[in-house]
N, C-alpha and C positions, 0 to 999 in steps of 0.2 A: 438612501438605498444605493448600493453599488451592484451593477450587473457585470459579471466576468464571463468572457468568452475564451474558450481554449485558444492557445496561441503557440506557434512553433517555438517562440522564444522562451516559453515556460514548459517545454516538453523535453524530457530526458529519456534517452534510449540506453538500455543496458542489455547484456546478454539474456537476462531474465524477462525483460518486457519493456514496455513504453509507459512512462508516467507523465501525465499532463496536469500541471497545477491548475486548480480552479480557485476557490475561495481560500486564500492564504494571507498571512500577514502582509506580504508585499503588495497584495491586491485589495487591502482594506479590512480584512477580517482580523479583529483584535484577539479573539480567543481560540479560533479553530483553524485547522488546515485540512483542506479537502483536495482530492485529486482523483483522476480517472486512470485506471491501470488497464492495459491491454497486453495479453500474453498469447503467444502462438500455441498451437496444440502441443501438449506435453512440455511446454516451457516451464521453467522453475527459477525462482529467486534463490539466493544463497540462504543457508541457515544463518540467522541473525537474531538479535534482540533489539527491541525499541524501548526507550525509557518512558513512553506514554502509552496509555490504552489506545487501541485502534479498533475501529469497526469497519469490517469489510462487507459490502453489499453488492453481490453479483448482479449484473445486468444481463449477461449472456454467457452461455457455456457453463462450465462448472470448475470449481477449484478444490483440490485436495489440500487441506490446511492441517499442518502438524504443529501443535503447540505443546511444549514441555512433554513430548512423548505420546500425546493423545492425537489421533488422526480422525478427521471428519471430512466428508464431502459436502460442499454447499453449492447452491445454484440460485438462480433468479427467484426472488420472493423470500429469500432468507438473509440473515445477517449473522456474521460471526464476530463475537466480541473477544478480542485478543488482549489479555492482561499485559500490563507493562512489565518489562524486565525479564521475560522468559524467552527461551529459545523457540524459534518458529521457522517454518518453511512453507511457502505457498507454491503450489504446482497447478498448472492448468490441466484440464482433462483432455480428451481426445479431439475436442473442437476448439476453435479460438475462444478465448474467455475475456470478459470485460467486467470490471467492478468499479464502484465508487468507494473510496476509502476516506475516513474521517478520523482525526485525532486532535487532542489539544495542541495548540501552537507550540513551536520550539523544540520538537522532539529530535532526538539523535538515535543512531543505530550503532551497534557493535557487532563484530563477527567473532567467532570462537578463537581464531588465531591472531587477532589484533584487538586488544581491549580499548584502543583509542576511539572515543566517540566520533562519529561521522555525521555531518548534517545531511538532511534529505533535501536536495536542491528543489525538488518538485513541491515541497511543503513549506518553502520560505515565503 
């Protein structure tokens, strides 16, 4: 068994939020990548696509999730299953929002104006 504690060295801050890697391949997880996301009120990530299915599980606040043109609001006690390869955007509600996210290891993301795949540092 491996126990992983959040660490500043595995935390990435972007204009859209803060991602802290938890169980990831670099920490001993062979098949999954998990991380905690924290977003400020009304904060938003960019429109992007990820080549792996993701599951977003809110812990606090709410998120407006738009996937392939369909928008839903999710909160604590719910899980949003986001399919691989489709455009998505995640936006926090009026309060600070926090979620755990899980996906198969090795995922990359692309943005509409740059098709070059990008690693997700918090998921390594």
